[in-house]
N, CA, C and O atoms as a printed pandas DataFrame, in Angstrom:
     atom_number atom_name residue_name chain_id  residue_number  x_coord  y_coord  z_coord
0              1         N          UNK        A               1    6.767    5.631    5.888
1              2        CA          UNK        A               1    6.155    5.062    4.671
2              3         C          UNK        A               1    4.911    5.975    4.304
3              4         O          UNK        A               1    4.073    6.324    5.135
4              5         N          UNK        A               2    4.890    6.299    3.041
5              6        CA          UNK        A               2    3.840    7.232    2.679
6              7         C          UNK        A               2    2.662    6.686    1.870
7              8         O          UNK        A               2    1.735    7.412    1.511
8              9         N          UNK        A               3    2.734    5.337    1.589
9             10        CA          UNK        A               3    1.651    4.663    0.959
10            11         C          UNK        A               3    1.381    4.831   -0.477
11            12         O          UNK        A               3    0.291    4.535   -0.967
12            13         N          UNK        A               4    2.437    5.339   -1.203
13            14        CA          UNK        A               4    2.256    5.512   -2.700
14            15         C          UNK        A               4    2.625    4.208   -3.455
15            16         O          UNK        A               4    2.289    4.058   -4.630
16            17         N          UNK        A               5    3.278    3.323   -2.811
17            18        CA          UNK        A               5    3.707    2.036   -3.519
18            19         C          UNK        A               5    2.856    0.878   -3.022
19            20         O          UNK        A               5    2.725    0.605   -1.829
20            21         N          UNK        A               6    2.285    0.216   -4.031
21            22        CA          UNK        A               6    1.298   -0.858   -3.703
22            23         C          UNK        A               6    2.035   -2.041   -2.994
23            24         O          UNK        A               6    1.475   -2.659   -2.089
24            25         N          UNK        A               7    3.246   -2.336   -3.399
25            26        CA          UNK        A               7    3.955   -3.475   -2.805
26            27         C          UNK        A               7    4.298   -3.299   -1.240
27            28         O          UNK        A               7    4.713   -4.249   -0.575
28            29         N          UNK        A               8    4.114   -2.125   -0.747
29            30        CA          UNK        A               8    4.337   -1.860    0.698
30            31         C          UNK        A               8    3.106   -2.052    1.525
31            32         O          UNK        A               8    3.169   -2.042    2.755
32            33         N          UNK        A               9    1.925   -2.235    0.836
33            34        CA          UNK        A               9    0.706   -2.396    1.520
34            35         C          UNK        A               9    0.150   -3.818    1.501
35            36         O          UNK        A               9    0.143   -4.467    0.455
36            37         N          UNK        A              10   -0.318   -4.307    2.659
37            38        CA          UNK        A              10   -0.731   -5.654    2.754
38            39         C          UNK        A              10   -2.068   -5.629    3.479
39            40         O          UNK        A              10   -2.330   -4.729    4.278
40            41         N          UNK        A              11   -2.900   -6.601    3.205
41            42        CA          UNK        A              11   -4.148   -6.908    3.938
42            43         C          UNK        A              11   -3.760   -7.147    5.410
43            44         O          UNK        A              11   -2.844   -7.925    5.678
44            45         N          UNK        A              12   -4.431   -6.501    6.355
45            46        CA          UNK        A              12   -4.206   -6.618    7.757
46            47         C          UNK        A              12   -3.184   -5.597    8.324
47            48         O          UNK        A              12   -2.885   -5.596    9.518
48            49         N          UNK        A              13   -2.678   -4.759    7.456
49            50        CA          UNK        A              13   -1.696   -3.671    7.927
50            51         C          UNK        A              13   -2.578   -2.535    8.434
51            52         O          UNK        A              13   -3.655   -2.251    7.911
52            53         N          UNK        A              14   -2.026   -1.865    9.546
53            54        CA          UNK        A              14   -2.678   -0.675   10.115
54            55         C          UNK        A              14   -2.165    0.500    9.421
55            56         O          UNK        A              14   -0.956    0.727    9.376
56            57         N          UNK        A              15   -3.108    1.320    8.835
57            58        CA          UNK        A              15   -2.757    2.482    8.047
58            59         C          UNK        A              15   -3.647    3.708    8.421
59            60         O          UNK        A              15   -4.669    3.544    9.088
60            61         N          UNK        A              16   -3.258    4.911    7.994
61            62        CA          UNK        A              16   -4.023    6.094    8.072
62            63         C          UNK        A              16   -4.370    6.499    6.617
63            64         O          UNK        A              16   -3.484    6.637    5.773
64            65         N          UNK        A              17   -5.606    6.675    6.362
65            66        CA          UNK        A              17   -6.154    7.146    5.073
66            67         C          UNK        A              17   -6.912    8.428    5.104
67            68         O          UNK        A              17   -7.507    8.849    6.096
68            69         N          UNK        A              18   -6.841    9.074    3.835
69            70        CA          UNK        A              18   -7.681   10.246    3.726
70            71         C          UNK        A              18   -8.852    9.870    2.894
71            72         O          UNK        A              18   -8.634    9.345    1.802
72            73         N          UNK        A              19  -10.072   10.081    3.289
73            74        CA          UNK        A              19  -11.334    9.850    2.600
74            75         C          UNK        A              19  -11.549   10.944    1.608
75            76         O          UNK        A              19  -10.989   12.023    1.801
76            77         N          UNK        A              20  -12.346   10.758    0.514
77            78        CA          UNK        A              20  -12.627   11.712   -0.536
78            79         C          UNK        A              20  -13.080   13.046    0.162
79            80         O          UNK        A              20  -12.538   14.115   -0.120
80            81         N          UNK        A              21  -14.017   12.950    1.012
81            82        CA          UNK        A              21  -14.646   14.165    1.498
82            83         C          UNK        A              21  -13.748   14.888    2.523
83            84         O          UNK        A              21  -14.091   15.977    2.982
84            85         N          UNK        A              22  -12.587   14.276    2.886
85            86        CA          UNK        A              22  -11.661   14.882    3.817
86            87         C          UNK        A              22  -10.437   15.399    3.147
87            88         O          UNK        A              22   -9.541   15.907    3.821
88            89         N          UNK        A              23  -10.354   15.293    1.836
89            90        CA          UNK        A              23   -9.129   15.756    1.077
90            91         C          UNK        A              23   -8.862   17.181    1.315
91            92         O          UNK        A              23   -7.698   17.560    1.445
92            93         N          UNK        A              24   -9.843   17.995    1.381
93            94        CA          UNK        A              24   -9.529   19.500    1.553
94            95         C          UNK        A              24   -9.010   19.782    2.946
95            96         O          UNK        A              24   -8.216   20.701    3.146
96            97         N          UNK        A              25   -9.464   18.978    3.930
97            98        CA          UNK        A              25   -8.938   19.279    5.395
98            99         C          UNK        A              25   -7.761   18.441    5.680
99           100         O          UNK        A              25   -6.998   18.844    6.558
100          101         N          UNK        A              26   -7.492   17.313    5.061
101          102        CA          UNK        A              26   -6.405   16.515    5.279
102          103         C          UNK        A              26   -6.617   15.562    6.537
103          104         O          UNK        A              26   -5.663   14.994    7.069
104          105         N          UNK        A              27   -7.870   15.430    6.956
105          106        CA          UNK        A              27   -8.232   14.643    8.163
106          107         C          UNK        A              27   -7.975   13.164    7.792
107          108         O          UNK        A              27   -8.393   12.689    6.736
108          109         N          UNK        A              28   -7.282   12.469    8.686
109          110        CA          UNK        A              28   -6.893   11.145    8.420
110          111         C          UNK        A              28   -7.729   10.174    9.323
111          112         O          UNK        A              28   -8.088   10.512   10.451
112          113         N          UNK        A              29   -8.021    8.961    8.779
113          114        CA          UNK        A              29   -8.771    7.984    9.488
114          115         C          UNK        A              29   -7.891    6.738    9.703
115          116         O          UNK        A              29   -7.302    6.218    8.755
116          117         N          UNK        A              30   -7.815    6.301   10.864
117          118        CA          UNK        A              30   -6.960    5.104   11.233
118          119         C          UNK        A              30   -7.859    3.766   10.973
119          120         O          UNK        A              30   -9.058    3.705   11.241
120          121         N          UNK        A              31   -7.146    2.783   10.451
121          122        CA          UNK        A              31   -7.886    1.545   10.270
122          123         C          UNK        A              31   -6.930    0.363    9.815
123          124         O          UNK        A              31   -5.711    0.512    9.735
124          125         N          UNK        A              32   -7.536   -0.735    9.545
125          126        CA          UNK        A              32   -6.831   -1.913    9.090
126          127         C          UNK        A              32   -7.261   -2.290    7.718
127          128         O          UNK        A              32   -8.463   -2.399    7.476
128          129         N          UNK        A              33   -6.335   -2.503    6.780
129          130        CA          UNK        A              33   -6.597   -2.725    5.347
130          131         C          UNK        A              33   -7.349   -4.076    5.292
131          132         O          UNK        A              33   -6.896   -5.074    5.852
132          133         N          UNK        A              34   -8.562   -4.079    4.570
133          134        CA          UNK        A              34   -9.315   -5.264    4.201
134          135         C          UNK        A              34   -9.051   -5.664    2.746
135          136         O          UNK        A              34   -8.830   -6.831    2.422
136          137         N          UNK        A              35   -9.087   -4.586    1.839
137          138        CA          UNK        A              35   -8.907   -4.827    0.470
138          139         C          UNK        A              35   -8.055   -3.685   -0.147
139          140         O          UNK        A              35   -8.143   -2.527    0.261
140          141         N          UNK        A              36   -7.191   -4.082   -1.191
141          142        CA          UNK        A              36   -6.482   -3.063   -1.884
142          143         C          UNK        A              36   -7.194   -2.831   -3.181
143          144         O          UNK        A              36   -7.417   -3.780   -3.932
144          145         N          UNK        A              37   -7.570   -1.577   -3.484
145          146        CA          UNK        A              37   -8.408   -1.216   -4.599
146          147         C          UNK        A              37   -7.669   -0.691   -5.757
147          148         O          UNK        A              37   -8.214   -0.764   -6.858
148          149         N          UNK        A              38   -6.474   -0.161   -5.647
149          150        CA          UNK        A              38   -5.714    0.321   -6.701
150          151         C          UNK        A              38   -4.937   -0.824   -7.328
151          152         O          UNK        A              38   -4.314   -1.642   -6.650
152          153         N          UNK        A              39   -5.003   -0.846   -8.699
153          154        CA          UNK        A              39   -4.364   -2.002   -9.415
154          155         C          UNK        A              39   -2.875   -1.666   -9.788
155          156         O          UNK        A              39   -2.018   -2.548   -9.844
156          157         N          UNK        A              40   -2.621   -0.368  -10.035
157          158        CA          UNK        A              40   -1.311    0.061  -10.477
158          159         C          UNK        A              40   -0.250   -0.022   -9.388
159          160         O          UNK        A              40   -0.574    0.039   -8.203
160          161         N          UNK        A              41    0.962   -0.155   -9.761
161          162        CA          UNK        A              41    2.103   -0.430   -8.733
162          163         C          UNK        A              41    2.291    0.848   -7.887
163          164         O          UNK        A              41    2.696    0.733   -6.730
164          165         N          UNK        A              42    2.025    2.008   -8.390
165          166        CA          UNK        A              42    2.234    3.234   -7.635
166          167         C          UNK        A              42    1.069    4.180   -7.984
167          168         O          UNK        A              42    0.434    4.083   -9.034
168          169         N          UNK        A              43    0.838    5.082   -7.051
169          170        CA          UNK        A              43   -0.148    6.224   -7.241
170          171         C          UNK        A              43    0.360    7.422   -6.482
171          172         O          UNK        A              43    0.626    7.303   -5.286
172          173         N          UNK        A              44    0.518    8.639   -7.149
173          174        CA          UNK        A              44    1.079    9.782   -6.419
174          175         C          UNK        A              44    0.285   10.316   -5.309
175          176         O          UNK        A              44    0.872   11.040   -4.505
176          177         N          UNK        A              45   -0.981   10.063   -5.139
177          178        CA          UNK        A              45   -1.825   10.473   -4.044
178          179         C          UNK        A              45   -2.075    9.302   -3.008
179          180         O          UNK        A              45   -2.822    9.476   -2.045
180          181         N          UNK        A              46   -1.469    8.184   -3.223
181          182        CA          UNK        A              46   -1.650    7.057   -2.252
182          183         C          UNK        A              46   -2.509    5.953   -2.912
183          184         O          UNK        A              46   -3.336    6.190   -3.793
184          185         N          UNK        A              47   -2.253    4.779   -2.434
185          186        CA          UNK        A              47   -2.954    3.668   -2.848
186          187         C          UNK        A              47   -4.328    3.624   -2.237
187          188         O          UNK        A              47   -4.466    3.820   -1.030
188          189         N          UNK        A              48   -5.413    3.357   -3.077
189          190        CA          UNK        A              48   -6.731    3.335   -2.508
190          191         C          UNK        A              48   -6.999    1.953   -1.837
191          192         O          UNK        A              48   -6.697    0.914   -2.423
192          193         N          UNK        A              49   -7.514    1.956   -0.724
193          194        CA          UNK        A              49   -7.805    0.713   -0.013
194          195         C          UNK        A              49   -9.226    0.803    0.719
195          196         O          UNK        A              49   -9.730    1.892    0.994
196          197         N          UNK        A              50   -9.799   -0.351    0.996
197          198        CA          UNK        A              50  -10.989   -0.358    1.810
198          199         C          UNK        A              50  -10.469   -1.004    3.224
199          200         O          UNK        A              50   -9.728   -1.984    3.305
200          201         N          UNK        A              51  -10.980   -0.292    4.272
201          202        CA          UNK        A              51  -10.590   -0.682    5.660
202          203         C          UNK        A              51  -11.649   -1.711    6.119
203          204         O          UNK        A              51  -12.663   -1.894    5.445
204          205         N          UNK        A              52  -11.418   -2.365    7.240
205          206        CA          UNK        A              52  -12.322   -3.322    7.767
206          207         C          UNK        A              52  -13.623   -2.702    8.228
207          208         O          UNK        A              52  -14.593   -3.431    8.433
208          209         N          UNK        A              53  -13.689   -1.465    8.391
209          210        CA          UNK        A              53  -14.880   -0.749    8.728
210          211         C          UNK        A              53  -15.732   -0.422    7.510
211          212         O          UNK        A              53  -16.872    0.022    7.643
212          213         N          UNK        A              54  -15.194   -0.635    6.364
213          214        CA          UNK        A              54  -15.897   -0.327    5.085
214          215         C          UNK        A              54  -15.499    1.009    4.513
215          216         O          UNK        A              54  -15.902    1.346    3.400
216          217         N          UNK        A              55  -14.706    1.793    5.256
217          218        CA          UNK        A              55  -14.210    3.063    4.840
218          219         C          UNK        A              55  -13.279    2.915    3.631
219          220         O          UNK        A              55  -12.424    2.030    3.626
220          221         N          UNK        A              56  -13.435    3.799    2.565
221          222        CA          UNK        A              56  -12.625    3.733    1.435
222          223         C          UNK        A              56  -11.745    4.995    1.436
223          224         O          UNK        A              56  -12.317    6.067    1.627
224          225         N          UNK        A              57  -10.393    4.982    1.239
225          226        CA          UNK        A              57   -9.539    6.103    1.173
226          227         C          UNK        A              57   -8.243    5.814    0.644
227          228         O          UNK        A              57   -7.956    4.645    0.386
228          229         N          UNK        A              58   -7.397    6.773    0.444
229          230        CA          UNK        A              58   -6.044    6.636   -0.042
230          231         C          UNK        A              58   -5.022    6.703    1.097
231          232         O          UNK        A              58   -5.014    7.621    1.917
232          233         N          UNK        A              59   -4.155    5.671    1.102
233          234        CA          UNK        A              59   -3.191    5.537    2.235
234          235         C          UNK        A              59   -2.243    6.689    2.257
235          236         O          UNK        A              59   -1.559    6.952    1.267
236          237         N          UNK        A              60   -2.182    7.410    3.403
237          238        CA          UNK        A              60   -1.268    8.512    3.624
238          239         C          UNK        A              60   -0.058    8.068    4.475
239          240         O          UNK        A              60    1.065    8.529    4.271
240          241         N          UNK        A              61   -0.317    7.180    5.412
241          242        CA          UNK        A              61    0.668    6.744    6.366
242          243         C          UNK        A              61    0.507    5.264    6.678
243          244         O          UNK        A              61   -0.606    4.776    6.872
244          245         N          UNK        A              62    1.636    4.555    6.723
245          246        CA          UNK        A              62    1.651    3.185    7.164
246          247         C          UNK        A              62    2.146    3.153    8.590
247          248         O          UNK        A              62    3.211    3.689    8.896
248          249         N          UNK        A              63    1.345    2.498    9.504
249          250        CA          UNK        A              63    1.745    2.525   10.918
250          251         C          UNK        A              63    2.573    1.240   11.119
251          252         O          UNK        A              63    2.150    0.118   10.839
252          253         N          UNK        A              64    3.772    1.500   11.621
253          254        CA          UNK        A              64    4.663    0.344   11.907
254          255         C          UNK        A              64    4.758    0.164   13.409
255          256         O          UNK        A              64    5.093    1.107   14.127
256          257         N          UNK        A              65    4.462   -1.055   13.903
257          258        CA          UNK        A              65    4.450   -1.273   15.355
258          259         C          UNK        A              65    5.587   -2.078   15.818
259          260         O          UNK        A              65    5.709   -2.343   17.014
């Protein structure tokens, strides 16, 4: 799952996001979704979320356990 569809992302889901300052390097941050910030159904660069740590980024990968 690549995180470009809003209906695939739920609060409490474990995801990897790219933060704005890490877009050039592609460095991913692992965390749990606290809020979904993107209102549209899809976004080509990933749905923007806030993690439980307060980190904001675009979902690049959904972790399935």
